[in-house]
N, C-alpha and C positions, 0 to 999 in steps of 0.2 A: 531325545538324541543330543549328545554333547555339542557345543558350539562348533568345535573344529570339524566334527563329523558332518554337521549341517553345511559348513562352508565347503568341505571337500565334496559333498554331494552336489552342491551348487556348481562348483568348478567342473565337476565331471559332466554335469548336464550341459554346461556351456561348451565343453569340449566336443560333445556329441553333436550339439547344434551346429558347431563350426565345421564338422566333418560329416555331412549327411551320408556320403557314400560308405563310410566306415560303419555308421549307425545302422544302415540298411543291410549291410553285408554280414554283420555279426551281431547276434543277440547275446549280450553278456549275462552270465549266470550271477546269482547273488554273491557267490564266493569270489568271482572275478571282480565284480564291482567293489567288494570289500577290500580286495587287494589294491585296486587302483586308488581308493579313498585313503588307504593307509599310506601309500606312496605320496599322495598329495599332502596328507597331514605331516608326514616327515619333512617334506620339502618346506612347508610353511613354518615348521618349528625351526628349521635350519636357516630360513630366510624370512623372518617376521616382517622385514621392511616391505615385502610384497603386499602385506595387508594394508599398509599405509598407501601404497601406490594404487591399489584397487579402490580403497576408500576415496582417495583424491579424485580418481577418474570417475567414480560413481557420482560424487558431489558435482563435478564439472558437468557431467551429462544431465544431471537433474536440474542444475542451474540453467543450462541451455534450453531444456524442455520447458522450464517454468517461464523463461523469458519469451519463448515463442508463444506460449499460452497467453501471457499478458499482452503481447503484441497483437494477437488475434482478437482478444477481448476489447482492446482499445480501438482497433480498427472498426469493429462491429458497433461500438457505442460512441464513436468519436464526436458526433454532433452533440449528443447529450452531455458528454464529459466536458467538452471545451466551450460549447456555445449555448447551453441551455439558459433561458432567461431566469431560471430558478437559482442559478449560481450568482455569487457576488463577484463582480469583475473589478480588479484593481490594477494599478500599474498602467502599462501601455496596452490599451484595448486592441490595438493592431500589431502587437508585438510578434516577433518572429519565433518565439518559443512560448508555449503555454505551460504554466506551472500550477497544477491543481492540487489543493490540499484538502483532505478529509480530516475533520477534527472534532473533538468533544470538549466542551467547556469545563469538564471536570478531569481532564487529562493533564497530569502534571508535566508530562513531556511536551504537550502542546504549547505550554508557556515558553519553553525554550525554543520550540519550533517557530513560534511567532516572532521571536527576536531574529531568528535566521531569515524569516520571510521579509521582515522590514529592512534588514541589511541588504538582501538581494534586490529589493525594489529600489533602494537608494543608489546602489552601485550599478544596476543594469537597466538602463532606460528602454531597452528593447524587450523587456520581460513582461508577459501578460500573466497576471496572477488571478486564479479563480478559487474562491473559498466555498466549501460545501460542508454543511452541518451533518455530522455523523454521530448521533448520540447513543453510544454503546455502553455507557457506564451507569445506567439506572434511571429512575424516574426524574431525578433532579436534572440530569443531562437532557432528557426529553423536553422538560419545561423550558430550560435555557435555550434549546434549539428552536422551540416554538416561538419564543420571544424574538430570537435572532431573525427568523424568517419574516416575522411581522415588521421588524426594523427595516429589513431589505425592501419590503413592499412599499414603504413610504419614503425610501431614500434611493432613487435610481442612480445617483452619482457614486454611491458607495462611501462617501466621506464620513457621514455620520455613523454608518455601519462600522467602519474601521475604528472610529473613536469608541463606539460601544464595545466592539470586539476586544480592544486593548484593555478597557476598563474592567470588563468581566473576567478576562483571562488573568489579569494582573491582581485581581481582588483576592481577598483571603476567605477561606471557608468554602463550603459546598455551594456550587452554582445551582440555583433553582429559580423558580418564577420570581420570587421576591427580590433576590439579588439581581436578576436580569432586568427586572423592571426599574430597579434603582439605577443601574448602569445606563439604561435607555433614557431615563429622565435626566441624568447628568450629561448625556450626549445631546440633549435638546430635542428629543423626539416628541411628537404629539401623542400624549399618553392616552387620551380618549380614543383616538383612532387605533392606537396600538392594541388596546383591549378588544376592540371590535375585530381587528385583523387576525388576532391570535385564534379566534374561533372560526376563521374562514377555511374553506376547503383547500385553498392554496397552500396553507401551512402544512397540512397533512400530506398533500400531493408532493411537496418539495422534499420532505423527509423520506417519504416512500421512494421517490426517484433516486435519492442519494444511496439508500440502502440497496436498491436493485443494482445500481452501478457497482457498489462495493462488492456485492456478492458475485457479480459477473467477473470481477478481477481478482477474486480470492482475498479481499481485504477483510480482516476481522478485528483490527485494532487501530488506534490513533497515536500519533499522526500517520497518515498514509498519503502518498503522493502519486500523481501521474505527471511525468515530465516528458514531453514528446511522446515517444512510443514505449516508455519505460514505466513500470510500476515500482515504487520505492516504499518499503514498509519500515516505519520506525523513525525516531528522531536521530537521523544519521549524522547531523551536524552540518555546519555551513560549507565547509570545504567539499564534502561529499556531494552536497546539493549543487554546488558550482560545477563539479565535474559532470554530473548528470545533465545539467543545462548545456554544458559545452558539447557533450555527446549529441544531444538533441539538435544543437545549432549547427555543428560542423563535423560531427562524426568522431571527435576526440575530446579529451578532458579539457584541454586548453586550446582555444581557437587562435 
């Protein structure tokens, strides 16, 4: 069936749904349906801007539905998202807005996102930042995430973790165990303990927890964020992140 005929059929169905009394009072024949679809098609050809209006309205409704879905998923998993001991907490641990980033050490966009995060931390003393390893880009990413979790395990302050995080994301080449261990050594970690901790159940449990959270919120790429009650996907840039933080803090982009 041609696209216009499909669209006309859809509009015809919507019209019937909107007028249940008409639909129940009269059963249209195939010939009558065809005539109605022809009228709809002619109207659309004469007024193609209607297609843009319909598309815009559909996108708006989909965005609202998606936001509600995200909001529900965040509410259901809030404790694990914002306060899990398996996340790395930076910035103001008692901040009024939580900024949670899911990242992969082999994600090129995550390097730019890290710069945004550091800028936000510098400019916003009331921001709580939580980092979650989300290795979706292959075996090297998994190895890097395993080392990162082990770094977190011996650094409760997050200071050495942040140093390690920057060294690894800013480095050249594929992130894997070798590069991650080198970054950890440069950051001053206990390497013998690191090797031991990498093999611990805590490392696997941390990564599994992060993947379950990401799945619950429909995340499939990096960077992805949870900011207040909002899920944000992609390296949207500093200004967009500030707007999301403002919405979480006071209900509008600029407080």
